[in-house]
N, CA, C, O and the ligand as a Tripos MOL2 file, in Angstrom:
@<TRIPOS>MOLECULE
protein
  277   275    70     0     0
PROTEIN
NO_CHARGES

@<TRIPOS>ATOM
      1 N          36.3980  -17.0380   15.8190 N.3       1 MET1
      2 CA         35.3770  -16.3140   15.0320 C.3       1 MET1
      3 C          35.1870  -16.8650   13.6340 C.2       1 MET1
      4 O          36.1670  -17.1160   12.9320 O.2       1 MET1
      5 N          34.0080  -17.0480   13.2370 N.am      2 ASP2
      6 CA         33.7500  -17.6610   11.9350 C.3       2 ASP2
      7 C          33.5100  -16.5760   10.9090 C.2       2 ASP2
      8 O          32.4490  -15.9570   10.8330 O.2       2 ASP2
      9 N          34.5570  -16.3800   10.1220 N.am      3 THR3
     10 CA         34.4580  -15.2870    9.1530 C.3       3 THR3
     11 C          33.4550  -15.5400    8.0270 C.2       3 THR3
     12 O          32.9090  -14.5930    7.4600 O.2       3 THR3
     13 N          33.2100  -16.8110    7.7020 N.am      4 THR4
     14 CA         32.1980  -17.0880    6.6640 C.3       4 THR4
     15 C          30.8150  -16.6290    7.0940 C.2       4 THR4
     16 O          30.0750  -16.0380    6.3080 O.2       4 THR4
     17 N          30.4920  -16.8860    8.2610 N.am      5 THR5
     18 CA         29.1970  -16.4510    8.7640 C.3       5 THR5
     19 C          29.0820  -14.9240    8.8380 C.2       5 THR5
     20 O          28.0540  -14.3350    8.5040 O.2       5 THR5
     21 N          30.1720  -14.3160    9.2860 N.am      6 MET6
     22 CA         30.2420  -12.8670    9.3280 C.3       6 MET6
     23 C          29.9290  -12.2090    7.9860 C.2       6 MET6
     24 O          29.1210  -11.2860    7.8900 O.2       6 MET6
     25 N          30.5950  -12.7170    6.9650 N.am      7 ARG7
     26 CA         30.3970  -12.1350    5.6530 C.3       7 ARG7
     27 C          28.9800  -12.2950    5.1440 C.2       7 ARG7
     28 O          28.3870  -11.3710    4.5880 O.2       7 ARG7
     29 N          28.4660  -13.4610    5.3430 N.am      8 ALA8
     30 CA         27.0560  -13.7720    4.8460 C.3       8 ALA8
     31 C          26.0930  -12.7550    5.5370 C.2       8 ALA8
     32 O          25.2140  -12.1800    4.8940 O.2       8 ALA8
     33 N          26.2830  -12.5680    6.8010 N.am      9 THR9
     34 CA         25.3420  -11.6620    7.5040 C.3       9 THR9
     35 C          25.4010  -10.2470    7.0280 C.2       9 THR9
     36 O          24.3800   -9.5890    6.8270 O.2       9 THR9
     37 N          26.6530   -9.7720    6.8460 N.am     10 THR10
     38 CA         26.8620   -8.4480    6.3390 C.3      10 THR10
     39 C          26.2660   -8.2340    4.9470 C.2      10 THR10
     40 O          25.6240   -7.2140    4.6990 O.2      10 THR10
     41 N          26.4710   -9.1750    4.0560 N.am     11 ALA11
     42 CA         25.9350   -9.0970    2.7090 C.3      11 ALA11
     43 C          24.4230   -9.0200    2.6910 C.2      11 ALA11
     44 O          23.8100   -8.2600    1.9420 O.2      11 ALA11
     45 N          23.8440   -9.8600    3.5690 N.am     12 GLY12
     46 CA         22.3360   -9.8830    3.6360 C.3      12 GLY12
     47 C          21.7730   -8.5380    4.0930 C.2      12 GLY12
     48 O          20.7310   -8.0930    3.6100 O.2      12 GLY12
     49 N          22.4800   -7.8910    5.0380 N.am     13 ARG13
     50 CA         21.9690   -6.6170    5.5670 C.3      13 ARG13
     51 C          22.1020   -5.5540    4.5030 C.2      13 ARG13
     52 O          21.1950   -4.7400    4.3330 O.2      13 ARG13
     53 N          23.1970   -5.5390    3.7890 N.am     14 ALA14
     54 CA         23.4730   -4.5000    2.8300 C.3      14 ALA14
     55 C          22.4300   -4.4650    1.7110 C.2      14 ALA14
     56 O          22.1350   -3.4040    1.1600 O.2      14 ALA14
     57 N          21.8880   -5.6090    1.3890 N.am     15 ARG15
     58 CA         20.9000   -5.6420    0.3080 C.3      15 ARG15
     59 C          19.5190   -5.2640    0.7340 C.2      15 ARG15
     60 O          18.6690   -4.9340   -0.0930 O.2      15 ARG15
     61 N          19.2860   -5.3110    2.0360 N.am     16 ARG16
     62 CA         17.9780   -4.9860    2.4670 C.3      16 ARG16
     63 C          17.9120   -3.5020    2.7090 C.2      16 ARG16
     64 O          18.4870   -2.9960    3.6730 O.2      16 ARG16
     65 N          17.2190   -2.8060    1.8440 N.am     17 ARG17
     66 CA         17.1330   -1.3050    2.0200 C.3      17 ARG17
     67 C          15.8100   -0.9940    2.6580 C.2      17 ARG17
     68 O          14.8170   -1.6890    2.4420 O.2      17 ARG17
     69 N          15.8050    0.0510    3.4410 N.am     18 PRO18
     70 CA         14.5640    0.4650    4.0350 C.3      18 PRO18
     71 C          13.5450    0.9970    3.0060 C.2      18 PRO18
     72 O          13.9110    1.7090    2.0710 O.2      18 PRO18
     73 N          12.3490    0.6620    3.1830 N.am     19 LYS19
     74 CA         11.3460    1.0860    2.2810 C.3      19 LYS19
     75 C          11.0680    2.6090    2.4780 C.2      19 LYS19
     76 O          10.8530    3.0560    3.6050 O.2      19 LYS19
     77 N          11.0740    3.3700    1.4060 N.am     20 THR20
     78 CA         10.7580    4.7980    1.5540 C.3      20 THR20
     79 C           9.6160    5.1190    0.6830 C.2      20 THR20
     80 O           9.2260    4.3410   -0.1880 O.2      20 THR20
     81 N           9.0590    6.3110    0.9260 N.am     21 TYR21
     82 CA          7.8450    6.6890    0.2490 C.3      21 TYR21
     83 C           8.0410    8.0380   -0.4470 C.2      21 TYR21
     84 O           7.0630    8.7610   -0.6380 O.2      21 TYR21
     85 N           9.1490    8.3700   -0.7960 N.am     22 GLY22
     86 CA          9.3860    9.6910   -1.5050 C.3      22 GLY22
     87 C           9.8830   10.7400   -0.5910 C.2      22 GLY22
     88 O           9.6610   10.6830    0.6180 O.2      22 GLY22
     89 N          10.5410   11.6820   -1.1370 N.am     23 GLY23
     90 CA         11.2150   12.7070   -0.3350 C.3      23 GLY23
     91 C          10.3310   13.8530    0.1460 C.2      23 GLY23
     92 O          10.0400   13.9300    1.3400 O.2      23 GLY23
     93 N           9.9030   14.7250   -0.7230 N.am     24 ASP24
     94 CA          9.2940   15.9840   -0.2550 C.3      24 ASP24
     95 C           7.7980   15.8840   -0.2720 C.2      24 ASP24
     96 O           7.1370   16.5990   -1.0250 O.2      24 ASP24
     97 N           7.2480   15.0120    0.5430 N.am     25 ARG25
     98 CA          5.8300   14.9590    0.6610 C.3      25 ARG25
     99 C           5.3650   15.7800    1.8150 C.2      25 ARG25
    100 O           6.0510   15.8930    2.8320 O.2      25 ARG25
    101 N           4.1880   16.3620    1.6620 N.am     26 ILE26
    102 CA          3.5980   17.1080    2.7730 C.3      26 ILE26
    103 C           2.2550   16.4470    3.0890 C.2      26 ILE26
    104 O           1.7230   15.6540    2.3130 O.2      26 ILE26
    105 N           1.7420   16.8050    4.2470 N.am     27 CYS27
    106 CA          0.4830   16.2920    4.7020 C.3      27 CYS27
    107 C          -0.6050   16.4250    3.6720 C.2      27 CYS27
    108 O          -0.6470   17.4270    2.9580 O.2      27 CYS27
    109 N          -1.4800   15.4620    3.5670 N.am     28 GLY28
    110 CA         -2.5400   15.5520    2.5350 C.3      28 GLY28
    111 C          -3.7130   16.4010    2.9960 C.2      28 GLY28
    112 O          -4.6620   16.6310    2.2460 O.2      28 GLY28
    113 N          -3.6380   16.8560    4.2180 N.am     29 HIS29
    114 CA         -4.7220   17.7350    4.7270 C.3      29 HIS29
    115 C          -4.6020   19.0930    4.0670 C.2      29 HIS29
    116 O          -3.5180   19.6680    3.9660 O.2      29 HIS29
    117 N          -5.7700   19.6030    3.6120 N.am     30 GLY30
    118 CA         -5.8660   20.8210    2.8020 C.3      30 GLY30
    119 C          -4.8170   21.8780    3.0710 C.2      30 GLY30
    120 O          -3.9800   22.1680    2.2160 O.2      30 GLY30
    121 N          -4.8640   22.4460    4.2500 N.am     31 VAL31
    122 CA         -4.0370   23.6060    4.5730 C.3      31 VAL31
    123 C          -2.7460   23.2720    5.3030 C.2      31 VAL31
    124 O          -1.9180   24.1450    5.5620 O.2      31 VAL31
    125 N          -2.5940   22.0470    5.6170 N.am     32 CYS32
    126 CA         -1.4030   21.6420    6.3930 C.3      32 CYS32
    127 C          -0.1950   21.4750    5.5630 C.2      32 CYS32
    128 O          -0.2600   20.8460    4.5070 O.2      32 CYS32
    129 N           0.8990   22.0000    5.9800 N.am     33 GLU33
    130 CA          2.1280   21.8610    5.1780 C.3      33 GLU33
    131 C           3.1950   21.1560    5.8760 C.2      33 GLU33
    132 O           4.3760   21.3080    5.5650 O.2      33 GLU33
    133 N           2.7830   20.3440    6.8650 N.am     34 THR34
    134 CA          3.7520   19.5320    7.6160 C.3      34 THR34
    135 C           4.4550   18.5740    6.6470 C.2      34 THR34
    136 O           3.8120   17.8770    5.8620 O.2      34 THR34
    137 N           5.7130   18.5600    6.7200 N.am     35 LYS35
    138 CA          6.4130   17.5910    5.8770 C.3      35 LYS35
    139 C           6.3390   16.1590    6.4650 C.2      35 LYS35
    140 O           6.4380   15.9480    7.6740 O.2      35 LYS35
    141 N           6.1700   15.2500    5.5980 N.am     36 LEU36
    142 CA          6.1450   13.8510    6.0290 C.3      36 LEU36
    143 C           7.4440   13.2180    5.8450 C.2      36 LEU36
    144 O           8.1290   13.4440    4.8480 O.2      36 LEU36
    145 N           7.8040   12.4200    6.7910 N.am     37 SER37
    146 CA          9.0540   11.6310    6.7660 C.3      37 SER37
    147 C           8.8860   10.6550    5.5830 C.2      37 SER37
    148 O           7.7920   10.1760    5.2840 O.2      37 SER37
    149 N           9.9940   10.3960    4.9520 N.am     38 ARG38
    150 CA          9.9090    9.4220    3.8000 C.3      38 ARG38
    151 C           9.6890    7.9980    4.3580 C.2      38 ARG38
    152 O           9.3930    7.0620    3.6150 O.2      38 ARG38
    153 N           9.8360    7.8720    5.6310 N.am     39 TYR39
    154 CA          9.5490    6.5530    6.1770 C.3      39 TYR39
    155 C           8.1840    6.4430    6.7300 C.2      39 TYR39
    156 O           7.7920    5.3910    7.2360 O.2      39 TYR39
    157 N           7.4070    7.5620    6.6410 N.am     40 ASN40
    158 CA          6.0410    7.5760    7.0710 C.3      40 ASN40
    159 C           5.1540    7.1850    5.8830 C.2      40 ASN40
    160 O           5.0720    7.9000    4.8840 O.2      40 ASN40
    161 N           4.4790    5.9990    6.0250 N.am     41 ARG41
    162 CA          3.6690    5.5790    4.8300 C.3      41 ARG41
    163 C           2.3340    6.2480    4.8520 C.2      41 ARG41
    164 O           1.5600    6.0460    3.9160 O.2      41 ARG41
    165 N           1.9990    7.0310    5.8460 N.am     42 ASN42
    166 CA          0.6960    7.6430    5.9260 C.3      42 ASN42
    167 C           0.6440    8.8300    4.9390 C.2      42 ASN42
    168 O           1.6640    9.3670    4.5080 O.2      42 ASN42
    169 N          -0.5960    9.2010    4.6140 N.am     43 GLU43
    170 CA         -0.7870   10.2990    3.7050 C.3      43 GLU43
    171 C          -0.7930   11.6230    4.4760 C.2      43 GLU43
    172 O          -0.6360   12.6980    3.8970 O.2      43 GLU43
    173 N          -0.9790   11.5180    5.7950 N.am     44 TYR44
    174 CA         -1.1150   12.7330    6.5600 C.3      44 TYR44
    175 C          -0.0660   12.7590    7.6560 C.2      44 TYR44
    176 O           0.5150   11.7350    8.0150 O.2      44 TYR44
    177 N           0.1670   14.0000    8.1960 N.am     45 CYS45
    178 CA          1.0150   14.0940    9.3530 C.3      45 CYS45
    179 C           0.3200   13.4750   10.5660 C.2      45 CYS45
    180 O          -0.8520   13.1040   10.5050 O.2      45 CYS45
    181 N           1.0380   13.3770   11.6270 N.am     46 PHE46
    182 CA          0.4400   12.6430   12.7440 C.3      46 PHE46
    183 C          -0.7030   13.4000   13.3500 C.2      46 PHE46
    184 O          -1.5040   12.7940   14.0620 O.2      46 PHE46
    185 N          -0.8310   14.6610   13.1210 N.am     47 GLN47
    186 CA         -1.9750   15.4000   13.6220 C.3      47 GLN47
    187 C          -3.2650   15.1360   12.8460 C.2      47 GLN47
    188 O          -4.3610   15.1700   13.4070 O.2      47 GLN47
    189 N          -3.1150   14.8750   11.5530 N.am     48 HIS48
    190 CA         -4.2470   14.7130   10.7300 C.3      48 HIS48
    191 C          -4.5060   13.2470   10.2660 C.2      48 HIS48
    192 O          -5.4580   12.9590    9.5420 O.2      48 HIS48
    193 N          -3.6420   12.3780   10.7040 N.am     49 ALA49
    194 CA         -3.8880   10.9900   10.3330 C.3      49 ALA49
    195 C          -5.1900   10.5200   11.0200 C.2      49 ALA49
    196 O          -5.4870   10.8790   12.1590 O.2      49 ALA49
    197 N          -5.9520    9.6950   10.2600 N.am     50 PRO50
    198 CA         -7.2000    9.2030   10.7800 C.3      50 PRO50
    199 C          -6.8660    8.3970   12.0280 C.2      50 PRO50
    200 O          -5.9990    7.5240   12.0130 O.2      50 PRO50
    201 N          -7.5850    8.7150   13.1200 N.am     51 ALA51
    202 CA         -7.3490    8.0590   14.3660 C.3      51 ALA51
    203 C          -8.0020    6.6620   14.3490 C.2      51 ALA51
    204 O          -9.0760    6.4800   13.7750 O.2      51 ALA51
    205 N          -7.3710    5.7300   14.9530 N.am     52 ARG52
    206 CA         -7.8730    4.3790   15.0730 C.3      52 ARG52
    207 C          -8.7920    4.2200   16.2550 C.2      52 ARG52
    208 O          -9.6000    3.2960   16.3480 O.2      52 ARG52
    209 N          -8.6370    5.1210   17.1090 N.am     53 PHE53
    210 CA         -9.5200    5.0980   18.3190 C.3      53 PHE53
    211 C          -9.8860    6.5020   18.6850 C.2      53 PHE53
    212 O          -9.1740    7.4330   18.3080 O.2      53 PHE53
    213 N         -10.9370    6.6940   19.3820 N.am     54 PRO54
    214 CA        -11.3750    8.0470   19.7260 C.3      54 PRO54
    215 C         -10.3290    8.7220   20.5940 C.2      54 PRO54
    216 O          -9.7960    8.1210   21.5270 O.2      54 PRO54
    217 N         -10.0460    9.9590   20.2810 N.am     55 ARG55
    218 CA         -9.1370   10.6780   21.1310 C.3      55 ARG55
    219 C          -9.4150   12.1580   21.0130 C.2      55 ARG55
    220 O         -10.2570   12.5970   20.2300 O.2      55 ARG55
    221 N          -8.6880   12.9120   21.8070 N.am     56 MET56
    222 CA         -9.0050   14.3440   21.9030 C.3      56 MET56
    223 C          -8.8450   15.0160   20.5750 C.2      56 MET56
    224 O          -7.9400   14.6790   19.8120 O.2      56 MET56
    225 N          -9.6830   15.9360   20.2890 N.am     57 ARG57
    226 CA         -9.5960   16.6900   19.0700 C.3      57 ARG57
    227 C          -9.5240   18.1690   19.3480 C.2      57 ARG57
    228 O          -9.8830   18.9640   18.4800 O.2      57 ARG57
    229 N          -9.0770   18.5740   20.5160 N.am     58 GLY58
    230 CA         -8.9590   19.9430   20.8040 C.3      58 GLY58
    231 C         -10.0720   20.5260   21.5560 C.2      58 GLY58
    232 O          -9.9410   21.6230   22.0990 O.2      58 GLY58
    233 N         -11.1890   19.8380   21.6200 N.am     59 GLU59
    234 CA        -12.3260   20.3720   22.4350 C.3      59 GLU59
    235 C         -13.0180   19.1920   23.0880 C.2      59 GLU59
    236 O         -13.1470   18.1030   22.5290 O.2      59 GLU59
    237 N         -13.4410   19.4670   24.2640 N.am     60 PHE60
    238 CA        -14.1440   18.3840   24.9850 C.3      60 PHE60
    239 C         -15.6660   18.6360   24.9090 C.2      60 PHE60
    240 O         -16.1520   19.7300   25.1960 O.2      60 PHE60
    241 N         -16.3680   17.6120   24.5230 N.am     61 THR61
    242 CA        -17.7880   17.6560   24.6150 C.3      61 THR61
    243 C         -18.2280   17.2010   25.9570 C.2      61 THR61
    244 O         -17.4600   16.5560   26.6720 O.2      61 THR61
    245 N         -19.4080   17.5030   26.3230 N.am     62 GLU62
    246 CA        -19.9390   17.0400   27.6470 C.3      62 GLU62
    247 C         -20.0230   15.5210   27.6350 C.2      62 GLU62
    248 O         -19.7500   14.8950   28.6590 O.2      62 GLU62
    249 N         -20.3770   14.9280   26.5550 N.am     63 GLU63
    250 CA        -20.4650   13.4820   26.4550 C.3      63 GLU63
    251 C         -19.1220   12.9160   26.6540 C.2      63 GLU63
    252 O         -18.9820   11.9520   27.4070 O.2      63 GLU63
    253 N         -18.0990   13.4540   26.0210 N.am     64 TYR64
    254 CA        -16.7800   12.9420   26.1500 C.3      64 TYR64
    255 C         -16.2850   12.9750   27.6250 C.2      64 TYR64
    256 O         -15.7180   12.0240   28.1640 O.2      64 TYR64
    257 N         -16.5440   14.1190   28.1980 N.am     65 MET65
    258 CA        -16.1310   14.2990   29.5990 C.3      65 MET65
    259 C         -16.8570   13.2950   30.5030 C.2      65 MET65
    260 O         -16.2630   12.7160   31.4130 O.2      65 MET65
    261 N         -18.1710   13.1000   30.2270 N.am     66 ALA66
    262 CA        -18.8740   12.1930   31.0560 C.3      66 ALA66
    263 C         -18.3400   10.7510   30.9610 C.2      66 ALA66
    264 O         -18.3020   10.0170   31.9490 O.2      66 ALA66
    265 N         -17.9410   10.3830   29.7740 N.am     67 LYS67
    266 CA        -17.4590    9.0470   29.5720 C.3      67 LYS67
    267 C         -16.0040    8.7990   30.1590 C.2      67 LYS67
    268 O         -15.6260    7.7170   30.6100 O.2      67 LYS67
    269 N         -15.2880    9.8870   30.0930 N.am     68 ASN68
    270 CA        -13.8490    9.6870   30.4090 C.3      68 ASN68
    271 C         -13.3950   10.2840   31.7140 C.2      68 ASN68
    272 O         -12.2120   10.2250   32.0510 O.2      68 ASN68
    273 N         -14.2970   10.8430   32.4320 N.am     69 SER69
    274 CA        -13.8320   11.4510   33.7000 C.3      69 SER69
    275 C         -14.0130   10.4450   34.8350 C.2      69 SER69
    276 O         -13.6880   10.7460   35.9840 O.2      69 SER69
    277 ZN         -1.2970   17.6300    8.7070 Zn       70 ZN70
@<TRIPOS>BOND
     1     1     2 1
     2     2     3 1
     3     3     4 2
     4     3     5 am
     5     5     6 1
     6     6     7 1
     7     7     8 2
     8     7     9 am
     9     9    10 1
    10    10    11 1
    11    11    12 2
    12    11    13 am
    13    13    14 1
    14    14    15 1
    15    15    16 2
    16    15    17 am
    17    17    18 1
    18    18    19 1
    19    19    20 2
    20    19    21 am
    21    21    22 1
    22    22    23 1
    23    23    24 2
    24    23    25 am
    25    25    26 1
    26    26    27 1
    27    27    28 2
    28    27    29 am
    29    29    30 1
    30    30    31 1
    31    31    32 2
    32    31    33 am
    33    33    34 1
    34    34    35 1
    35    35    36 2
    36    35    37 am
    37    37    38 1
    38    38    39 1
    39    39    40 2
    40    39    41 am
    41    41    42 1
    42    42    43 1
    43    43    44 2
    44    43    45 am
    45    45    46 1
    46    46    47 1
    47    47    48 2
    48    47    49 am
    49    49    50 1
    50    50    51 1
    51    51    52 2
    52    51    53 am
    53    53    54 1
    54    54    55 1
    55    55    56 2
    56    55    57 am
    57    57    58 1
    58    58    59 1
    59    59    60 2
    60    59    61 am
    61    61    62 1
    62    62    63 1
    63    63    64 2
    64    63    65 am
    65    65    66 1
    66    66    67 1
    67    67    68 2
    68    67    69 am
    69    69    70 1
    70    70    71 1
    71    71    72 2
    72    71    73 am
    73    73    74 1
    74    74    75 1
    75    75    76 2
    76    75    77 am
    77    77    78 1
    78    78    79 1
    79    79    80 2
    80    79    81 am
    81    81    82 1
    82    82    83 1
    83    83    84 2
    84    83    85 am
    85    85    86 1
    86    86    87 1
    87    87    88 2
    88    87    89 am
    89    89    90 1
    90    90    91 1
    91    91    92 2
    92    91    93 am
    93    93    94 1
    94    94    95 1
    95    95    96 2
    96    95    97 am
    97    97    98 1
    98    98    99 1
    99    99   100 2
   100    99   101 am
   101   101   102 1
   102   102   103 1
   103   103   104 2
   104   103   105 am
   105   105   106 1
   106   106   107 1
   107   107   108 2
   108   107   109 am
   109   109   110 1
   110   110   111 1
   111   111   112 2
   112   111   113 am
   113   113   114 1
   114   114   115 1
   115   115   116 2
   116   115   117 am
   117   117   118 1
   118   118   119 1
   119   119   120 2
   120   119   121 am
   121   121   122 1
   122   122   123 1
   123   123   124 2
   124   123   125 am
   125   125   126 1
   126   126   127 1
   127   127   128 2
   128   127   129 am
   129   129   130 1
   130   130   131 1
   131   131   132 2
   132   131   133 am
   133   133   134 1
   134   134   135 1
   135   135   136 2
   136   135   137 am
   137   137   138 1
   138   138   139 1
   139   139   140 2
   140   139   141 am
   141   141   142 1
   142   142   143 1
   143   143   144 2
   144   143   145 am
   145   145   146 1
   146   146   147 1
   147   147   148 2
   148   147   149 am
   149   149   150 1
   150   150   151 1
   151   151   152 2
   152   151   153 am
   153   153   154 1
   154   154   155 1
   155   155   156 2
   156   155   157 am
   157   157   158 1
   158   158   159 1
   159   159   160 2
   160   159   161 am
   161   161   162 1
   162   162   163 1
   163   163   164 2
   164   163   165 am
   165   165   166 1
   166   166   167 1
   167   167   168 2
   168   167   169 am
   169   169   170 1
   170   170   171 1
   171   171   172 2
   172   171   173 am
   173   173   174 1
   174   174   175 1
   175   175   176 2
   176   175   177 am
   177   177   178 1
   178   178   179 1
   179   179   180 2
   180   179   181 am
   181   181   182 1
   182   182   183 1
   183   183   184 2
   184   183   185 am
   185   185   186 1
   186   186   187 1
   187   187   188 2
   188   187   189 am
   189   189   190 1
   190   190   191 1
   191   191   192 2
   192   191   193 am
   193   193   194 1
   194   194   195 1
   195   195   196 2
   196   195   197 am
   197   197   198 1
   198   198   199 1
   199   199   200 2
   200   199   201 am
   201   201   202 1
   202   202   203 1
   203   203   204 2
   204   203   205 am
   205   205   206 1
   206   206   207 1
   207   207   208 2
   208   207   209 am
   209   209   210 1
   210   210   211 1
   211   211   212 2
   212   211   213 am
   213   213   214 1
   214   214   215 1
   215   215   216 2
   216   215   217 am
   217   217   218 1
   218   218   219 1
   219   219   220 2
   220   219   221 am
   221   221   222 1
   222   222   223 1
   223   223   224 2
   224   223   225 am
   225   225   226 1
   226   226   227 1
   227   227   228 2
   228   227   229 am
   229   229   230 1
   230   230   231 1
   231   231   232 2
   232   231   233 am
   233   233   234 1
   234   234   235 1
   235   235   236 2
   236   235   237 am
   237   237   238 1
   238   238   239 1
   239   239   240 2
   240   239   241 am
   241   241   242 1
   242   242   243 1
   243   243   244 2
   244   243   245 am
   245   245   246 1
   246   246   247 1
   247   247   248 2
   248   247   249 am
   249   249   250 1
   250   250   251 1
   251   251   252 2
   252   251   253 am
   253   253   254 1
   254   254   255 1
   255   255   256 2
   256   255   257 am
   257   257   258 1
   258   258   259 1
   259   259   260 2
   260   259   261 am
   261   261   262 1
   262   262   263 1
   263   263   264 2
   264   263   265 am
   265   265   266 1
   266   266   267 1
   267   267   268 2
   268   267   269 am
   269   269   270 1
   270   270   271 1
   271   271   272 2
   272   271   273 am
   273   273   274 1
   274   274   275 1
   275   275   276 2
@<TRIPOS>SUBSTRUCTURE
     1 MET1         2 RESIDUE 1 A MET
     2 ASP2         6 RESIDUE 1 A ASP
     3 THR3        10 RESIDUE 1 A THR
     4 THR4        14 RESIDUE 1 A THR
     5 THR5        18 RESIDUE 1 A THR
     6 MET6        22 RESIDUE 1 A MET
     7 ARG7        26 RESIDUE 1 A ARG
     8 ALA8        30 RESIDUE 1 A ALA
     9 THR9        34 RESIDUE 1 A THR
    10 THR10       38 RESIDUE 1 A THR
    11 ALA11       42 RESIDUE 1 A ALA
    12 GLY12       46 RESIDUE 1 A GLY
    13 ARG13       50 RESIDUE 1 A ARG
    14 ALA14       54 RESIDUE 1 A ALA
    15 ARG15       58 RESIDUE 1 A ARG
    16 ARG16       62 RESIDUE 1 A ARG
    17 ARG17       66 RESIDUE 1 A ARG
    18 PRO18       70 RESIDUE 1 A PRO
    19 LYS19       74 RESIDUE 1 A LYS
    20 THR20       78 RESIDUE 1 A THR
    21 TYR21       82 RESIDUE 1 A TYR
    22 GLY22       86 RESIDUE 1 A GLY
    23 GLY23       90 RESIDUE 1 A GLY
    24 ASP24       94 RESIDUE 1 A ASP
    25 ARG25       98 RESIDUE 1 A ARG
    26 ILE26      102 RESIDUE 1 A ILE
    27 CYS27      106 RESIDUE 1 A CYS
    28 GLY28      110 RESIDUE 1 A GLY
    29 HIS29      114 RESIDUE 1 A HIS
    30 GLY30      118 RESIDUE 1 A GLY
    31 VAL31      122 RESIDUE 1 A VAL
    32 CYS32      126 RESIDUE 1 A CYS
    33 GLU33      130 RESIDUE 1 A GLU
    34 THR34      134 RESIDUE 1 A THR
    35 LYS35      138 RESIDUE 1 A LYS
    36 LEU36      142 RESIDUE 1 A LEU
    37 SER37      146 RESIDUE 1 A SER
    38 ARG38      150 RESIDUE 1 A ARG
    39 TYR39      154 RESIDUE 1 A TYR
    40 ASN40      158 RESIDUE 1 A ASN
    41 ARG41      162 RESIDUE 1 A ARG
    42 ASN42      166 RESIDUE 1 A ASN
    43 GLU43      170 RESIDUE 1 A GLU
    44 TYR44      174 RESIDUE 1 A TYR
    45 CYS45      178 RESIDUE 1 A CYS
    46 PHE46      182 RESIDUE 1 A PHE
    47 GLN47      186 RESIDUE 1 A GLN
    48 HIS48      190 RESIDUE 1 A HIS
    49 ALA49      194 RESIDUE 1 A ALA
    50 PRO50      198 RESIDUE 1 A PRO
    51 ALA51      202 RESIDUE 1 A ALA
    52 ARG52      206 RESIDUE 1 A ARG
    53 PHE53      210 RESIDUE 1 A PHE
    54 PRO54      214 RESIDUE 1 A PRO
    55 ARG55      218 RESIDUE 1 A ARG
    56 MET56      222 RESIDUE 1 A MET
    57 ARG57      226 RESIDUE 1 A ARG
    58 GLY58      230 RESIDUE 1 A GLY
    59 GLU59      234 RESIDUE 1 A GLU
    60 PHE60      238 RESIDUE 1 A PHE
    61 THR61      242 RESIDUE 1 A THR
    62 GLU62      246 RESIDUE 1 A GLU
    63 GLU63      250 RESIDUE 1 A GLU
    64 TYR64      254 RESIDUE 1 A TYR
    65 MET65      258 RESIDUE 1 A MET
    66 ALA66      262 RESIDUE 1 A ALA
    67 LYS67      266 RESIDUE 1 A LYS
    68 ASN68      270 RESIDUE 1 A ASN
    69 SER69      274 RESIDUE 1 A SER
    70 ZN70       277 GROUP 0 **** ****
């Protein structure tokens, strides 16, 4: 076993700290009080985060159903 390599690897890892975004943040949506993880860089909880692609929003329109059924 190569102890020199071992030590170098450990030291490198110890210095790299995970990026965090603050402790007690809540969702930026008006009435939503969902807490955000400090590792979540988004401003909103997963329910209110802007979607990158169209998806369900709790109600189906006829157009939506026609396209996706
Ligand atoms: Zn929310």
